[in-house]
N, CA and C atoms of all chains as a GROMACS GRO file, in nm:
protein
  630
    1MET      N    1   6.233   3.559   5.135
    1MET     CA    2   6.301   3.434   5.100
    1MET      C    3   6.441   3.466   5.047
    2ASP      N    4   6.542   3.401   5.101
    2ASP     CA    5   6.677   3.432   5.051
    2ASP      C    6   6.706   3.350   4.926
    3VAL      N    7   6.822   3.380   4.865
    3VAL     CA    8   6.849   3.323   4.734
    3VAL      C    9   6.865   3.171   4.740
    4ASN      N   10   6.920   3.120   4.850
    4ASN     CA   11   6.934   2.975   4.859
    4ASN      C   12   6.799   2.906   4.868
    5GLU      N   13   6.705   2.970   4.937
    5GLU     CA   14   6.569   2.914   4.942
    5GLU      C   15   6.504   2.916   4.804
    6ARG      N   16   6.524   3.027   4.733
    6ARG     CA   17   6.466   3.037   4.599
    6ARG      C   18   6.521   2.925   4.510
    7ILE      N   19   6.653   2.907   4.516
    7ILE     CA   20   6.715   2.802   4.433
    7ILE      C   21   6.666   2.665   4.477
    8GLY      N   22   6.662   2.645   4.608
    8GLY     CA   23   6.614   2.516   4.661
    8GLY      C   24   6.473   2.485   4.613
    9ASN      N   25   6.386   2.587   4.615
    9ASN     CA   26   6.248   2.567   4.569
    9ASN      C   27   6.244   2.531   4.420
   10LEU      N   28   6.326   2.602   4.342
   10LEU     CA   29   6.327   2.576   4.197
   10LEU      C   30   6.371   2.433   4.165
   11ILE      N   31   6.476   2.388   4.232
   11ILE     CA   32   6.527   2.255   4.196
   11ILE      C   33   6.445   2.143   4.258
   12SER      N   34   6.372   2.174   4.366
   12SER     CA   35   6.289   2.067   4.423
   12SER      C   36   6.154   2.058   4.354
   13SER      N   37   6.107   2.170   4.297
   13SER     CA   38   5.975   2.164   4.233
   13SER      C   39   5.982   2.135   4.083
   14ASN      N   40   6.104   2.133   4.027
   14ASN     CA   41   6.120   2.099   3.885
   14ASN      C   42   6.218   1.983   3.872
   15GLY      N   43   6.168   1.871   3.824
   15GLY     CA   44   6.251   1.750   3.817
   15GLY      C   45   6.377   1.772   3.737
   16VAL      N   46   6.363   1.850   3.628
   16VAL     CA   47   6.480   1.883   3.546
   16VAL      C   48   6.485   2.035   3.535
   17MET      N   49   6.584   2.093   3.598
   17MET     CA   50   6.592   2.240   3.609
   17MET      C   51   6.727   2.287   3.556
   18LEU      N   52   6.721   2.377   3.457
   18LEU     CA   53   6.845   2.430   3.398
   18LEU      C   54   6.857   2.580   3.426
   19PHE      N   55   6.966   2.619   3.490
   19PHE     CA   56   7.000   2.761   3.505
   19PHE      C   57   7.089   2.797   3.388
   20MET      N   58   7.048   2.897   3.311
   20MET     CA   59   7.116   2.923   3.184
   20MET      C   60   7.117   3.072   3.152
   21LYS      N   61   7.188   3.105   3.044
   21LYS     CA   62   7.185   3.241   2.991
   21LYS      C   63   7.091   3.242   2.872
   22GLY      N   64   6.988   3.325   2.881
   22GLY     CA   65   6.884   3.326   2.778
   22GLY      C   66   6.776   3.225   2.812
   23ASP      N   67   6.697   3.188   2.712
   23ASP     CA   68   6.594   3.088   2.735
   23ASP      C   69   6.601   2.982   2.625
   24ARG      N   70   6.509   2.885   2.631
   24ARG     CA   71   6.522   2.771   2.540
   24ARG      C   72   6.508   2.812   2.394
   25ARG      N   73   6.434   2.918   2.370
   25ARG     CA   74   6.418   2.962   2.230
   25ARG      C   75   6.536   3.048   2.186
   26PHE      N   76   6.589   3.126   2.278
   26PHE     CA   77   6.700   3.215   2.245
   26PHE      C   78   6.812   3.205   2.350
   27PRO      N   79   6.886   3.095   2.345
   27PRO     CA   80   7.000   3.086   2.437
   27PRO      C   81   7.100   3.197   2.405
   28MET      N   82   7.160   3.256   2.508
   28MET     CA   83   7.249   3.371   2.488
   28MET      C   84   7.396   3.331   2.506
   29CYS      N   85   7.423   3.203   2.499
   29CYS     CA   86   7.561   3.157   2.516
   29CYS      C   87   7.567   3.018   2.454
   30GLY      N   88   7.677   2.987   2.390
   30GLY     CA   89   7.689   2.859   2.320
   30GLY      C   90   7.676   2.740   2.414
   31PHE      N   91   7.727   2.756   2.536
   31PHE     CA   92   7.722   2.644   2.629
   31PHE      C   93   7.578   2.621   2.677
   32SER      N   94   7.506   2.731   2.700
   32SER     CA   95   7.364   2.717   2.736
   32SER      C   96   7.286   2.658   2.620
   33GLY      N   97   7.321   2.700   2.498
   33GLY     CA   98   7.253   2.646   2.380
   33GLY      C   99   7.277   2.497   2.366
   34GLN      N  100   7.400   2.455   2.394
   34GLN     CA  101   7.431   2.312   2.387
   34GLN      C  102   7.352   2.234   2.493
   35ALA      N  103   7.339   2.293   2.611
   35ALA     CA  104   7.264   2.228   2.719
   35ALA      C  105   7.118   2.207   2.676
   36ILE      N  106   7.058   2.309   2.613
   36ILE     CA  107   6.920   2.296   2.565
   36ILE      C  108   6.909   2.187   2.459
   37GLN      N  109   7.002   2.186   2.365
   37GLN     CA  110   6.998   2.083   2.260
   37GLN      C  111   7.004   1.943   2.320
   38LEU      N  112   7.086   1.926   2.421
   38LEU     CA  113   7.100   1.793   2.483
   38LEU      C  114   6.970   1.756   2.555
   39LEU      N  115   6.910   1.851   2.626
   39LEU     CA  116   6.784   1.822   2.695
   39LEU      C  117   6.674   1.788   2.594
   40GLU      N  118   6.670   1.866   2.487
   40GLU     CA  119   6.569   1.839   2.383
   40GLU      C  120   6.588   1.700   2.322
   41SER      N  121   6.715   1.665   2.299
   41SER     CA  122   6.741   1.535   2.234
   41SER      C  123   6.706   1.419   2.326
   42CYS      N  124   6.699   1.446   2.456
   42CYS     CA  125   6.656   1.343   2.552
   42CYS      C  126   6.504   1.341   2.567
   43GLY      N  127   6.436   1.434   2.502
   43GLY     CA  128   6.291   1.444   2.519
   43GLY      C  129   6.254   1.489   2.659
   44ALA      N  130   6.340   1.565   2.723
   44ALA     CA  131   6.317   1.603   2.862
   44ALA      C  132   6.204   1.705   2.875
   45VAL      N  133   6.130   1.694   2.984
   45VAL     CA  134   6.039   1.800   3.026
   45VAL      C  135   6.118   1.880   3.130
   46TYR      N  136   6.142   2.008   3.101
   46TYR     CA  137   6.234   2.080   3.187
   46TYR      C  138   6.191   2.225   3.201
   47GLU      N  139   6.243   2.287   3.306
   47GLU     CA  140   6.221   2.428   3.331
   47GLU      C  141   6.356   2.499   3.322
   48THR      N  142   6.353   2.625   3.281
   48THR     CA  143   6.478   2.701   3.277
   48THR      C  144   6.463   2.830   3.356
   49LEU      N  145   6.575   2.882   3.403
   49LEU     CA  146   6.577   3.016   3.459
   49LEU      C  147   6.690   3.093   3.391
   50ASN      N  148   6.655   3.212   3.342
   50ASN     CA  149   6.753   3.297   3.272
   50ASN      C  150   6.827   3.382   3.374
   51VAL      N  151   6.953   3.349   3.398
   51VAL     CA  152   7.029   3.422   3.500
   51VAL      C  153   7.062   3.565   3.457
   52LEU      N  154   7.053   3.592   3.328
   52LEU     CA  155   7.080   3.728   3.282
   52LEU      C  156   6.970   3.825   3.328
   53GLU      N  157   6.855   3.767   3.366
   53GLU     CA  158   6.745   3.852   3.414
   53GLU      C  159   6.728   3.842   3.564
   54ASP      N  160   6.820   3.777   3.631
   54ASP     CA  161   6.807   3.758   3.775
   54ASP      C  162   6.946   3.753   3.838
   55ASP      N  163   6.998   3.870   3.870
   55ASP     CA  164   7.138   3.876   3.915
   55ASP      C  165   7.159   3.805   4.048
   56GLU      N  166   7.055   3.806   4.132
   56GLU     CA  167   7.070   3.739   4.261
   56GLU      C  168   7.096   3.589   4.240
   57ILE      N  169   7.020   3.529   4.151
   57ILE     CA  170   7.042   3.386   4.124
   57ILE      C  171   7.169   3.365   4.045
   58ARG      N  172   7.200   3.458   3.955
   58ARG     CA  173   7.324   3.445   3.876
   58ARG      C  174   7.445   3.430   3.968
   59GLN      N  175   7.450   3.508   4.074
   59GLN     CA  176   7.560   3.497   4.169
   59GLN      C  177   7.537   3.380   4.266
   60GLY      N  178   7.412   3.369   4.312
   60GLY     CA  179   7.381   3.270   4.417
   60GLY      C  180   7.400   3.126   4.371
   61ILE      N  181   7.372   3.101   4.244
   61ILE     CA  182   7.380   2.963   4.196
   61ILE      C  183   7.524   2.914   4.194
   62LYS      N  184   7.618   3.007   4.178
   62LYS     CA  185   7.758   2.966   4.176
   62LYS      C  186   7.803   2.920   4.315
   63ALA      N  187   7.754   2.990   4.416
   63ALA     CA  188   7.787   2.952   4.554
   63ALA      C  189   7.710   2.826   4.594
   64TYR      N  190   7.587   2.815   4.546
   64TYR     CA  191   7.497   2.707   4.590
   64TYR      C  192   7.562   2.570   4.571
   65SER      N  193   7.621   2.549   4.454
   65SER     CA  194   7.684   2.420   4.428
   65SER      C  195   7.836   2.430   4.418
   66SER      N  196   7.891   2.542   4.464
   66SER     CA  197   8.035   2.566   4.449
   66SER      C  198   8.079   2.535   4.306
   67TRP      N  199   8.010   2.595   4.214
   67TRP     CA  200   8.036   2.568   4.072
   67TRP      C  201   8.042   2.705   4.004
   68PRO      N  202   8.155   2.738   3.940
   68PRO     CA  203   8.176   2.878   3.901
   68PRO      C  204   8.111   2.921   3.770
   69THR      N  205   8.051   2.827   3.699
   69THR     CA  206   8.004   2.863   3.564
   69THR      C  207   7.858   2.826   3.543
   70ILE      N  208   7.802   2.885   3.440
   70ILE     CA  209   7.664   2.864   3.398
   70ILE      C  210   7.669   2.821   3.252
   71PRO      N  211   7.593   2.726   3.206
   71PRO     CA  212   7.474   2.665   3.267
   71PRO      C  213   7.505   2.564   3.378
   72GLN      N  214   7.401   2.538   3.457
   72GLN     CA  215   7.404   2.434   3.558
   72GLN      C  216   7.274   2.355   3.551
   73LEU      N  217   7.288   2.223   3.548
   73LEU     CA  218   7.170   2.135   3.540
   73LEU      C  219   7.149   2.063   3.673
   74TYR      N  220   7.022   2.061   3.716
   74TYR     CA  221   6.982   1.986   3.834
   74TYR      C  222   6.873   1.888   3.792
   75VAL      N  223   6.891   1.762   3.831
   75VAL     CA  224   6.790   1.660   3.802
   75VAL      C  225   6.753   1.592   3.933
   76GLY      N  226   6.623   1.585   3.958
   76GLY     CA  227   6.576   1.524   4.082
   76GLY      C  228   6.633   1.595   4.205
   77GLY      N  229   6.653   1.726   4.194
   77GLY     CA  230   6.703   1.803   4.306
   77GLY      C  231   6.854   1.796   4.326
   78GLU      N  232   6.922   1.718   4.241
   78GLU     CA  233   7.067   1.701   4.256
   78GLU      C  234   7.142   1.776   4.146
   79PHE      N  235   7.255   1.833   4.183
   79PHE     CA  236   7.341   1.898   4.084
   79PHE      C  237   7.404   1.792   3.992
   80VAL      N  238   7.390   1.812   3.863
   80VAL     CA  239   7.447   1.717   3.766
   80VAL      C  240   7.578   1.770   3.709
   81GLY      N  241   7.578   1.898   3.668
   81GLY     CA  242   7.700   1.956   3.611
   81GLY      C  243   7.666   2.064   3.512
   82GLY      N  244   7.768   2.106   3.438
   82GLY     CA  245   7.752   2.206   3.334
   82GLY      C  246   7.744   2.139   3.197
   83SER      N  247   7.762   2.216   3.092
   83SER     CA  248   7.737   2.162   2.958
   83SER      C  249   7.842   2.058   2.917
   84ASP      N  250   7.966   2.070   2.963
   84ASP     CA  251   8.066   1.967   2.930
   84ASP      C  252   8.026   1.832   2.989
   85ILE      N  253   7.982   1.837   3.114
   85ILE     CA  254   7.942   1.713   3.181
   85ILE      C  255   7.816   1.657   3.117
   86MET      N  256   7.722   1.744   3.084
   86MET     CA  257   7.600   1.698   3.015
   86MET      C  258   7.638   1.626   2.885
   87MET      N  259   7.734   1.682   2.811
   87MET     CA  260   7.777   1.621   2.685
   87MET      C  261   7.840   1.484   2.709
   88SER      N  262   7.926   1.476   2.808
   88SER     CA  263   7.989   1.346   2.839
   88SER      C  264   7.885   1.243   2.880
   89LEU      N  265   7.792   1.285   2.966
   89LEU     CA  266   7.688   1.191   3.012
   89LEU      C  267   7.600   1.148   2.896
   90HIS      N  268   7.573   1.240   2.806
   90HIS     CA  269   7.489   1.209   2.691
   90HIS      C  270   7.558   1.107   2.601
   91GLN      N  271   7.689   1.124   2.583
   91GLN     CA  272   7.763   1.030   2.498
   91GLN      C  273   7.762   0.889   2.558
   92GLN      N  274   7.752   0.884   2.691
   92GLN     CA  275   7.748   0.753   2.758
   92GLN      C  276   7.606   0.700   2.775
   93GLY      N  277   7.506   0.777   2.731
   93GLY     CA  278   7.367   0.736   2.749
   93GLY      C  279   7.316   0.762   2.890
   94GLU      N  280   7.399   0.822   2.973
   94GLU     CA  281   7.364   0.841   3.114
   94GLU      C  282   7.264   0.956   3.136
   95LEU      N  283   7.278   1.060   3.053
   95LEU     CA  284   7.188   1.175   3.069
   95LEU      C  285   7.044   1.132   3.040
   96GLN      N  286   7.028   1.055   2.932
   96GLN     CA  287   6.897   1.004   2.896
   96GLN      C  288   6.838   0.920   3.010
   97ARG      N  289   6.922   0.833   3.067
   97ARG     CA  290   6.876   0.743   3.173
   97ARG      C  291   6.833   0.823   3.297
   98LEU      N  292   6.918   0.920   3.332
   98LEU     CA  293   6.892   1.003   3.450
   98LEU      C  294   6.759   1.077   3.436
   99ILE      N  295   6.737   1.134   3.319
   99ILE     CA  296   6.616   1.213   3.298
   99ILE      C  297   6.494   1.123   3.293
  100LYS      N  298   6.508   1.011   3.227
  100LYS     CA  299   6.396   0.917   3.217
  100LYS      C  300   6.355   0.869   3.357
  101GLU      N  301   6.456   0.839   3.436
  101GLU     CA  302   6.431   0.792   3.573
  101GLU      C  303   6.352   0.895   3.653
  102THR      N  304   6.392   1.021   3.640
  102THR     CA  305   6.325   1.127   3.715
  102THR      C  306   6.183   1.148   3.666
  103GLN      N  307   6.166   1.138   3.534
  103GLN     CA  308   6.036   1.173   3.479
  103GLN      C  309   5.936   1.060   3.484
  104THR      N  310   5.982   0.940   3.515
  104THR     CA  311   5.885   0.832   3.530
  104THR      C  312   5.864   0.799   3.678
  105ALA      N  313   5.941   0.868   3.764
  105ALA     CA  314   5.931   0.838   3.908
  105ALA      C  315   5.800   0.890   3.966
  106MET      N  316   9.921   3.661   2.644
  106MET     CA  317   9.928   3.519   2.676
  106MET      C  318   9.943   3.495   2.826
  107GLN      N  319   9.932   3.601   2.908
  107GLN     CA  320   9.966   3.584   3.050
  107GLN      C  321   9.871   3.490   3.123
  108VAL      N  322   9.741   3.508   3.099
  108VAL     CA  323   9.643   3.425   3.169
  108VAL      C  324   9.661   3.280   3.125
  109GLN      N  325   9.677   3.261   2.995
  109GLN     CA  326   9.695   3.126   2.944
  109GLN      C  327   9.816   3.058   3.007
  110THR      N  328   9.926   3.130   3.019
  110THR     CA  329  10.047   3.074   3.078
  110THR      C  330  10.024   3.037   3.225
  111THR      N  331   9.954   3.124   3.297
  111THR     CA  332   9.924   3.095   3.437
  111THR      C  333   9.840   2.968   3.449
  112ILE      N  334   9.739   2.957   3.363
  112ILE     CA  335   9.654   2.837   3.367
  112ILE      C  336   9.738   2.713   3.340
  113GLU      N  337   9.822   2.721   3.240
  113GLU     CA  338   9.906   2.606   3.205
  113GLU      C  339   9.997   2.567   3.321
  114GLN      N  340  10.056   2.667   3.384
  114GLN     CA  341  10.149   2.638   3.494
  114GLN      C  342  10.077   2.577   3.613
  115LYS      N  343   9.961   2.633   3.647
  115LYS     CA  344   9.889   2.581   3.765
  115LYS      C  345   9.840   2.438   3.742
  116LEU      N  346   9.792   2.412   3.621
  116LEU     CA  347   9.742   2.277   3.594
  116LEU      C  348   9.856   2.177   3.583
  117ALA      N  349   9.966   2.220   3.525
  117ALA     CA  350  10.081   2.130   3.514
  117ALA      C  351  10.130   2.091   3.654
  118ALA      N  352  10.134   2.189   3.745
  118ALA     CA  353  10.180   2.162   3.881
  118ALA      C  354  10.079   2.080   3.959
  119GLY      N  355   9.950   2.109   3.940
  119GLY     CA  356   9.846   2.047   4.022
  119GLY      C  357   9.805   1.908   3.976
  120LEU      N  358   9.821   1.879   3.848
  120LEU     CA  359   9.768   1.754   3.794
  120LEU      C  360   9.875   1.659   3.740
  121GLN      N  361   9.994   1.710   3.720
  121GLN     CA  362  10.097   1.632   3.649
  121GLN      C  363  10.038   1.560   3.527
  122PRO      N  364   9.978   1.636   3.440
  122PRO     CA  365   9.904   1.574   3.329
  122PRO      C  366   9.996   1.509   3.225
  123ALA      N  367   9.947   1.399   3.169
  123ALA     CA  368  10.018   1.335   3.058
  123ALA      C  369   9.996   1.415   2.930
  124VAL      N  370   9.876   1.474   2.920
  124VAL     CA  371   9.843   1.561   2.808
  124VAL      C  372   9.778   1.686   2.867
  125LEU      N  373   9.819   1.802   2.822
  125LEU     CA  374   9.753   1.925   2.868
  125LEU      C  375   9.745   2.020   2.749
  126GLN      N  376   9.622   2.056   2.715
  126GLN     CA  377   9.603   2.158   2.612
  126GLN      C  378   9.516   2.268   2.671
  127VAL      N  379   9.568   2.387   2.669
  127VAL     CA  380   9.491   2.503   2.713
  127VAL      C  381   9.471   2.588   2.588
  128ILE      N  382   9.346   2.600   2.547
  128ILE     CA  383   9.315   2.665   2.419
  128ILE      C  384   9.238   2.793   2.447
  129ASN      N  385   9.291   2.903   2.399
  129ASN     CA  386   9.222   3.031   2.415
  129ASN      C  387   9.114   3.041   2.307
  130GLU      N  388   8.989   3.031   2.350
  130GLU     CA  389   8.877   3.035   2.255
  130GLU      C  390   8.809   3.171   2.256
  131SER      N  391   8.876   3.269   2.315
  131SER     CA  392   8.813   3.401   2.327
  131SER      C  393   8.775   3.457   2.190
  132GLY      N  394   8.856   3.423   2.090
  132GLY     CA  395   8.828   3.473   1.955
  132GLY      C  396   8.697   3.425   1.897
  133MET      N  397   8.639   3.319   1.958
  133MET     CA  398   8.508   3.269   1.913
  133MET      C  399   8.395   3.353   1.971
  134HIS      N  400   8.430   3.446   2.058
  134HIS     CA  401   8.325   3.516   2.134
  134HIS      C  402   8.328   3.666   2.109
  135ASN      N  403   8.227   3.729   2.164
  135ASN     CA  404   8.204   3.870   2.140
  135ASN      C  405   8.287   3.955   2.236
  136VAL      N  406   8.419   3.942   2.225
  136VAL     CA  407   8.509   4.015   2.314
  136VAL      C  408   8.620   4.078   2.229
  137PRO      N  409   8.691   4.176   2.284
  137PRO     CA  410   8.796   4.242   2.205
  137PRO      C  411   8.906   4.145   2.162
  138ALA      N  412   8.970   4.175   2.048
  138ALA     CA  413   9.081   4.092   2.001
  138ALA      C  414   9.189   4.086   2.107
  139GLY      N  415   9.251   3.970   2.120
  139GLY     CA  416   9.358   3.954   2.218
  139GLY      C  417   9.308   3.924   2.358
  140SER      N  418   9.177   3.909   2.376
  140SER     CA  419   9.122   3.882   2.509
  140SER      C  420   9.165   3.744   2.558
  141GLU      N  421   9.167   3.729   2.688
  141GLU     CA  422   9.191   3.599   2.749
  141GLU      C  423   9.078   3.571   2.847
  142SER      N  424   8.960   3.551   2.792
  142SER     CA  425   8.840   3.537   2.874
  142SER      C  426   8.776   3.399   2.862
  143HIS      N  427   8.792   3.333   2.749
  143HIS     CA  428   8.728   3.204   2.725
  143HIS      C  429   8.835   3.099   2.694
  144PHE      N  430   8.837   2.995   2.775
  144PHE     CA  431   8.938   2.891   2.754
  144PHE      C  432   8.875   2.753   2.752
  145LYS      N  433   8.939   2.666   2.679
  145LYS     CA  434   8.908   2.524   2.689
  145LYS      C  435   9.033   2.454   2.741
  146VAL      N  436   9.012   2.365   2.837
  146VAL     CA  437   9.120   2.285   2.892
  146VAL      C  438   9.093   2.138   2.860
  147VAL      N  439   9.190   2.075   2.802
  147VAL     CA  440   9.186   1.930   2.784
  147VAL      C  441   9.301   1.874   2.866
  148ALA      N  442   9.268   1.793   2.965
  148ALA     CA  443   9.371   1.741   3.053
  148ALA      C  444   9.356   1.590   3.067
  149VAL      N  445   9.468   1.522   3.056
  149VAL     CA  446   9.471   1.377   3.075
  149VAL      C  447   9.566   1.352   3.191
  150SER      N  448   9.512   1.290   3.296
  150SER     CA  449   9.595   1.275   3.415
  150SER      C  450   9.551   1.154   3.498
  151ASP      N  451   9.648   1.092   3.562
  151ASP     CA  452   9.617   0.984   3.658
  151ASP      C  453   9.537   1.038   3.776
  152ALA      N  454   9.546   1.170   3.798
  152ALA     CA  455   9.473   1.230   3.910
  152ALA      C  456   9.322   1.209   3.899
  153PHE      N  457   9.274   1.179   3.778
  153PHE     CA  458   9.128   1.166   3.758
  153PHE      C  459   9.077   1.024   3.775
  154VAL      N  460   9.170   0.929   3.792
  154VAL     CA  461   9.128   0.791   3.809
  154VAL      C  462   9.040   0.782   3.934
  155ASP      N  463   8.929   0.714   3.923
  155ASP     CA  464   8.834   0.695   4.034
  155ASP      C  465   8.759   0.822   4.074
  156LEU      N  466   8.773   0.929   3.998
  156LEU     CA  467   8.694   1.050   4.026
  156LEU      C  468   8.580   1.060   3.925
  157GLY      N  469   8.461   1.100   3.974
  157GLY     CA  470   8.350   1.127   3.884
  157GLY      C  471   8.374   1.256   3.808
  158LEU      N  472   8.287   1.283   3.710
  158LEU     CA  473   8.305   1.401   3.626
  158LEU      C  474   8.298   1.530   3.708
  159VAL      N  475   8.202   1.538   3.799
  159VAL     CA  476   8.187   1.660   3.878
  159VAL      C  477   8.312   1.682   3.963
  160GLN      N  478   8.364   1.574   4.021
  160GLN     CA  479   8.484   1.587   4.105
  160GLN      C  480   8.606   1.630   4.024
  161ARG      N  481   8.616   1.579   3.901
  161ARG     CA  482   8.728   1.620   3.815
  161ARG      C  483   8.720   1.769   3.786
  162HIS      N  484   8.600   1.814   3.753
  162HIS     CA  485   8.585   1.958   3.724
  162HIS      C  486   8.612   2.042   3.847
  163ARG      N  487   8.565   1.993   3.962
  163ARG     CA  488   8.588   2.069   4.085
  163ARG      C  489   8.737   2.081   4.113
  164GLN      N  490   8.811   1.975   4.085
  164GLN     CA  491   8.955   1.979   4.109
  164GLN      C  492   9.021   2.088   4.022
  165ILE      N  493   8.983   2.090   3.895
  165ILE     CA  494   9.041   2.191   3.805
  165ILE      C  495   8.992   2.331   3.843
  166ASN      N  496   8.862   2.342   3.870
  166ASN     CA  497   8.809   2.473   3.910
  166ASN      C  498   8.880   2.525   4.036
  167GLY      N  499   8.913   2.432   4.126
  167GLY     CA  500   8.982   2.472   4.249
  167GLY      C  501   9.122   2.524   4.219
  168LEU      N  502   9.192   2.455   4.129
  168LEU     CA  503   9.328   2.499   4.093
  168LEU      C  504   9.324   2.636   4.026
  169LEU      N  505   9.214   2.665   3.958
  169LEU     CA  506   9.205   2.790   3.881
  169LEU      C  507   9.108   2.890   3.944
  170ALA      N  508   9.085   2.877   4.075
  170ALA     CA  509   8.985   2.960   4.143
  170ALA      C  510   9.014   3.110   4.123
  171ASP      N  511   9.142   3.148   4.132
  171ASP     CA  512   9.175   3.291   4.117
  171ASP      C  513   9.142   3.341   3.978
  172GLU      N  514   9.172   3.259   3.878
  172GLU     CA  515   9.146   3.301   3.739
  172GLU      C  516   8.996   3.309   3.714
  173LEU      N  517   8.921   3.212   3.770
  173LEU     CA  518   8.775   3.212   3.749
  173LEU      C  519   8.709   3.329   3.820
  174ALA      N  520   8.769   3.371   3.931
  174ALA     CA  521   8.714   3.486   4.004
  174ALA      C  522   8.754   3.616   3.935
  175GLY      N  523   8.850   3.608   3.845
  175GLY     CA  524   8.901   3.728   3.778
  175GLY      C  525   8.873   3.730   3.629
  176PRO      N  526   8.979   3.714   3.549
  176PRO     CA  527   8.966   3.740   3.406
  176PRO      C  528   8.892   3.633   3.327
  177VAL      N  529   8.885   3.512   3.380
  177VAL     CA  530   8.831   3.402   3.299
  177VAL      C  531   8.680   3.394   3.316
  178HIS      N  532   8.611   3.408   3.208
  178HIS     CA  533   8.466   3.416   3.207
  178HIS      C  534   8.404   3.280   3.173
  179ALA      N  535   8.471   3.205   3.087
  179ALA     CA  536   8.418   3.074   3.048
  179ALA      C  537   8.532   2.975   3.043
  180LEU      N  538   8.507   2.859   3.101
  180LEU     CA  539   8.609   2.755   3.104
  180LEU      C  540   8.542   2.623   3.070
  181SER      N  541   8.576   2.572   2.954
  181SER     CA  542   8.524   2.442   2.914
  181SER      C  543   8.628   2.337   2.949
  182LEU      N  544   8.585   2.231   3.017
  182LEU     CA  545   8.680   2.132   3.067
  182LEU      C  546   8.652   1.995   3.011
  183GLN      N  547   8.758   1.930   2.969
  183GLN     CA  548   8.747   1.790   2.934
  183GLN      C  549   8.861   1.719   3.003
  184ALA      N  550   8.826   1.636   3.099
  184ALA     CA  551   8.924   1.573   3.185
  184ALA      C  552   8.913   1.421   3.170
  185PHE      N  553   9.023   1.361   3.130
  185PHE     CA  554   9.022   1.217   3.105
  185PHE      C  555   9.134   1.148   3.181
  186THR      N  556   9.112   1.022   3.213
  186THR     CA  557   9.223   0.939   3.259
  186THR      C  558   9.301   0.895   3.135
  187PRO      N  559   9.427   0.854   3.153
  187PRO     CA  560   9.504   0.808   3.036
  187PRO      C  561   9.432   0.696   2.960
  188GLU      N  562   9.368   0.606   3.033
  188GLU     CA  563   9.297   0.495   2.970
  188GLU      C  564   9.180   0.547   2.883
  189GLU      N  565   9.105   0.642   2.938
  189GLU     CA  566   8.992   0.699   2.862
  189GLU      C  567   9.042   0.773   2.738
  190TRP      N  568   9.153   0.840   2.753
  190TRP     CA  569   9.208   0.918   2.643
  190TRP      C  570   9.247   0.826   2.526
  191VAL      N  571   9.309   0.714   2.559
  191VAL     CA  572   9.346   0.617   2.455
  191VAL      C  573   9.219   0.561   2.390
  192ALA      N  574   9.118   0.531   2.473
  192ALA     CA  575   8.994   0.475   2.419
  192ALA      C  576   8.924   0.573   2.325
  193ARG      N  577   8.942   0.702   2.350
  193ARG     CA  578   8.882   0.804   2.263
  193ARG      C  579   8.967   0.832   2.140
  194GLY      N  580   9.083   0.769   2.133
  194GLY     CA  581   9.173   0.794   2.021
  194GLY      C  582   9.234   0.934   2.026
  195GLY      N  583   9.244   0.990   2.147
  195GLY     CA  584   9.306   1.122   2.161
  195GLY      C  585   9.221   1.235   2.103
  196GLN      N  586   9.090   1.215   2.102
  196GLN     CA  587   9.001   1.318   2.046
  196GLN      C  588   8.923   1.387   2.158
  197PHE      N  589   8.902   1.515   2.144
  197PHE     CA  590   8.814   1.584   2.239
  197PHE      C  591   8.704   1.656   2.162
  198ASP      N  592   8.600   1.694   2.235
  198ASP     CA  593   8.482   1.755   2.172
  198ASP      C  594   8.504   1.904   2.147
  199ALA      N  595   8.456   1.951   2.033
  199ALA     CA  596   8.466   2.094   2.001
  199ALA      C  597   8.369   2.173   2.088
  200SER      N  598   8.401   2.299   2.112
  200SER     CA  599   8.311   2.387   2.185
  200SER      C  600   8.202   2.438   2.093
  201PRO      N  601   8.085   2.467   2.151
  201PRO     CA  602   7.977   2.524   2.070
  201PRO      C  603   8.011   2.666   2.026
  202ASP      N  604   7.947   2.710   1.920
  202ASP     CA  605   7.964   2.848   1.876
  202ASP      C  606   7.905   2.943   1.978
  203CYS      N  607   7.967   3.059   1.989
  203CYS     CA  608   7.911   3.164   2.075
  203CYS      C  609   7.777   3.208   2.016
  204LEU      N  610   7.684   3.243   2.103
  204LEU     CA  611   7.555   3.291   2.054
  204LEU      C  612   7.537   3.439   2.084
  205GLY      N  613   7.648   3.504   2.116
  205GLY     CA  614   7.645   3.650   2.126
  205GLY      C  615   7.600   3.708   2.257
  206GLY      N  616   7.598   3.625   2.362
  206GLY     CA  617   7.546   3.671   2.490
  206GLY      C  618   7.638   3.770   2.558
  207SER      N  619   7.603   3.801   2.679
  207SER     CA  620   7.667   3.912   2.748
  207SER      C  621   7.805   3.877   2.798
  208SER      N  622   7.868   3.975   2.856
  208SER     CA  623   8.002   3.961   2.912
  208SER      C  624   7.997   3.895   3.048
  209ALA      N  625   8.099   3.918   3.121
  209ALA     CA  626   8.139   3.849   3.243
  209ALA      C  627   8.032   3.776   3.322
  210GLY      N  628   8.071   3.661   3.367
  210GLY     CA  629   8.000   3.601   3.473
  210GLY      C  630   7.924   3.479   3.460
   0.00000   0.00000   0.00000
């Protein structure tokens, strides 16, 4: 299975999927930590993948969505953005709505 | 200051921003003094009118593709239209603290 298939499987089988540095208990980057805090504050049920332990995905995920930085959030199989966008959406109440929609679907 | 100056010049040319702040946040991170690896960009431009958040970030990431492929490891973006900027009272969000994670990428 190539890296795009692996990524495709991860985002299609997890309604809320975060590619990050570290994990939810020990984020290894402030932006990844902020992403976790925002997901937690939404009460999201989510999966994470630690790119520091998977170099193929660390590189592949940047090409997958033509997005040069990590973290990256996918909801309902769609790319949402990084931690700045998550913060903006959260301030507008949109992140909560998006996650709720996915998790009640 | 070379990377910072390049970022400022490329964004000034590409966006004709009404407000542009390029902040070197490398000192917040686990990198040598004087590094130019972590930046925050706050840009206010008519170029963002009618663009979603992801599209705004893609536009900036595109202008800075060379820097992101090279020395710049983290880029936090806050992109507003002039109207949004006034509504926010000219305030932008602070970056999260570094959590000590790894270098490049």
